[in-house]
C-alpha positions as CSV (number, residue, x, y, z in Angstrom):
1,M,95.5,114.2,38.9
2,T,97.8,114.3,41.7
3,T,99.5,111.4,43.3
4,K,100.6,113.6,46.3
5,K,99.1,113.0,49.8
6,I,96.7,115.8,50.5
7,I,97.2,117.1,54.3
8,Y,94.8,119.3,55.8
9,V,96.2,122.2,57.8
10,D,94.8,125.4,59.6
11,A,95.9,128.1,57.6
12,F,95.0,130.6,60.4
13,K,97.6,129.1,62.5
14,I,100.1,128.8,59.5
15,R,99.3,132.7,59.0
16,M,100.2,133.7,62.4
17,N,102.8,131.6,63.0
18,L,104.8,131.0,59.3
19,D,103.5,132.5,56.4
20,L,101.1,135.4,56.2
21,E,100.7,134.7,52.7
22,F,99.3,131.3,52.8
23,G,96.2,131.4,50.8
24,C,94.1,127.7,51.1
25,C,95.8,125.4,49.2
26,H,99.5,125.1,48.0
27,E,102.5,122.5,47.2
28,K,105.8,122.7,47.6
29,C,107.4,125.3,45.5
30,I,111.1,126.9,45.1
31,D,110.6,128.7,41.9
32,Y,112.1,132.3,42.2
33,N,109.3,133.2,39.6
34,Y,106.8,132.5,41.9
35,Y,104.9,134.8,44.0
36,A,106.0,133.8,47.8
37,P,107.1,130.1,47.1
38,K,106.2,127.5,49.7
39,F,109.5,126.0,50.2
40,Y,108.4,124.3,53.6
41,I,105.8,122.3,52.3
42,P,107.2,118.6,52.0
43,E,107.8,117.5,48.1
44,D,105.4,114.5,48.3
45,E,102.3,116.8,49.9
46,I,99.6,119.1,48.9
47,W,98.5,121.5,51.8
48,I,94.7,122.6,52.0
49,D,93.2,124.4,54.7
50,Y,90.5,121.9,56.5
51,R,88.0,124.5,56.1
52,F,88.0,124.2,52.3
53,K,87.6,120.6,52.2
54,S,84.3,120.9,50.3
55,E,86.5,122.6,47.6
56,Q,89.0,120.2,47.3
57,E,89.0,118.9,43.6
58,M,88.9,122.3,42.2
59,L,91.7,123.7,44.6
60,V,93.8,121.1,44.0
61,R,93.7,121.4,40.1
62,L,93.8,125.1,40.2
63,E,97.5,124.5,42.3
64,T,98.6,122.0,40.3
65,E,97.6,122.4,36.5
66,V,99.6,124.6,34.1
67,V,98.0,127.2,32.2
68,A,98.9,129.4,29.3
69,G,100.1,132.5,29.8
70,D,103.4,134.7,30.4
71,T,101.9,137.4,33.0
72,T,100.2,136.9,36.1
73,C,97.2,138.1,34.5
74,E,97.6,136.2,31.6
75,R,97.4,133.1,33.6
76,R,94.5,134.4,35.7
77,E,92.4,134.9,32.8
78,S,93.2,131.3,31.5
79,R,92.5,129.9,34.8
80,K,89.1,131.6,34.7
81,K,88.1,129.8,31.3
82,I,89.2,126.8,32.8
83,F,87.7,126.6,36.2
84,L,84.6,128.9,36.1
85,T,81.0,127.6,35.7
86,N,78.2,129.2,33.6
87,G,74.9,129.9,34.6
88,S,72.8,131.4,37.1
89,I,75.3,132.6,40.3
90,P,73.3,131.9,43.6
91,N,73.3,134.4,46.3
92,F,76.2,134.6,48.2
93,K,76.2,138.0,50.2
94,L,75.4,136.7,53.6
95,S,75.5,140.0,55.5
96,T,76.3,143.7,54.8
97,A,77.3,146.1,57.3
98,S,78.4,150.0,56.9
99,R,81.9,150.5,58.3
100,D,84.4,153.2,57.5
101,G,81.8,155.2,55.3
102,L,81.7,151.8,52.9
103,K,79.7,148.3,52.9
104,Y,81.9,145.8,54.8
105,V,80.1,142.3,52.9
106,K,80.9,138.9,54.2
107,V,80.6,136.5,51.3
108,D,80.2,133.0,50.7
109,G,83.8,132.7,48.7
110,S,83.1,129.0,47.6
111,V,80.1,130.8,45.0
112,V,82.5,133.5,44.2
113,R,85.5,131.0,43.1
114,K,82.8,128.8,41.4
115,F,81.1,131.2,39.4
116,I,83.0,134.7,39.1
117,D,86.8,134.3,40.0
118,P,88.4,130.7,41.0
119,E,91.5,132.8,42.8
120,F,89.5,135.0,45.0
121,I,90.8,134.0,48.6
122,Q,90.2,136.0,51.8
123,G,89.0,139.4,50.7
124,G,88.8,141.9,47.7
125,H,87.3,145.6,46.9
126,G,86.3,147.2,44.0
127,I,89.3,148.8,42.7
128,V,91.1,145.2,42.0
129,Y,88.0,142.9,41.4
130,D,86.0,144.6,38.8
131,F,83.2,142.2,40.0
132,V,82.8,143.8,43.6
133,P,81.1,146.8,43.5
134,K,83.2,149.8,44.4
135,D,81.7,151.0,47.7
136,E,82.0,147.4,48.8
137,V,84.7,145.5,50.6
138,W,84.0,141.6,50.3
139,V,85.5,139.3,53.4
140,D,85.1,135.6,52.9
141,A,83.3,134.2,56.1
142,I,85.1,130.7,55.4
143,N,88.0,132.0,57.1
144,D,88.8,132.1,61.1
145,V,86.3,134.5,62.6
146,A,89.3,135.5,64.7
147,E,91.1,136.9,61.5
148,L,88.3,138.4,60.0
149,D,89.3,142.3,61.0
150,F,92.8,141.2,59.7
151,I,91.3,140.6,56.4
152,Y,89.3,143.7,56.3
153,H,91.9,146.1,57.7
154,H,94.1,144.4,55.1
155,E,91.9,145.2,52.0
156,L,90.8,148.5,53.2
157,L,94.1,150.3,53.6
158,E,95.0,148.7,50.3
159,R,91.8,150.4,48.6
160,R,92.3,153.8,50.2
161,L,96.1,153.6,48.9
162,M,95.0,152.6,45.4
163,E,92.0,155.2,45.5
164,K,94.9,157.9,46.3
165,G,96.5,156.8,43.1
166,D,99.2,154.2,43.9
167,I,99.6,150.9,42.3
168,Y,98.3,147.6,43.3
169,D,101.8,145.9,43.7
170,N,102.8,148.9,46.3
171,S,99.5,149.2,48.1
172,H,99.4,145.2,48.7
173,D,103.0,145.5,50.1
174,A,101.9,148.4,52.6
175,A,98.4,146.3,53.7
176,L,100.6,143.4,54.3
177,A,103.0,145.2,56.5
178,A,100.2,146.8,58.3
179,E,98.5,143.3,58.7
180,R,101.6,141.8,59.8
181,K,102.0,144.4,62.8
182,E,98.3,143.9,63.4
183,R,98.5,140.3,63.8
184,R,101.9,140.6,66.1
185,E,100.0,142.7,68.6
186,A,97.5,140.1,68.7
187,G,99.8,137.3,69.5
188,A,101.6,136.2,66.2
189,C,105.1,135.7,66.0
190,Y,107.0,134.7,62.4
191,P,110.3,133.6,61.6
192,G,113.2,135.9,62.2
193,D,110.9,137.6,65.0
194,E,113.2,137.8,68.2
195,K,110.5,135.6,70.7
196,Y,110.0,133.1,67.7
197,V,109.7,129.5,68.7
198,A,110.9,126.9,66.0
199,R,108.2,124.8,65.1
200,Q,107.7,121.1,63.3
201,I,105.8,121.3,59.8
202,S,103.1,118.7,61.6
203,D,102.3,121.5,64.2
204,F,100.5,123.1,61.3
205,Y,98.2,119.6,60.7
206,V,94.9,119.1,61.7
């Protein structure tokens, strides 16, 4: 049980103005072994995207509890054993549309996180996730409608590169770069960009 303050933030605003790789729940981290450390979060706070309030308890545990495993994959499997709920999985596919020769599926991510993969955030495709059909790209509909296309295009490019034989790590990096460019074209600006205006951390609170 954490003693840190829960701070609700706008993750969409963070991904457009500070950190593209902010998910939905994070605490301060300066460990160089951690992927995309969140050094900017105050020590006594845990940030949660306000859209995920209903999943707060599980997400805080997921972020703060240490699990067994030396590699990212091993720790991911440990989290599944701890956090997943057994039982019949409710329908979570909210809509399906044909797009780019694939099925673009908007899903209720809370159901996916509860029953299938607790770390499913934003979106995914079948070459990375074995629970996603190969001809589908999933996007979590809980995210701000203004960024659903950014997420979809990220997953689509990543999938295409992996389909051609590249590994996930390279494909993900390329998709991140393309996503950052697309977001900039829509008004995003990040630390280090020529027109970036310094912000207060509280600017991201809701």
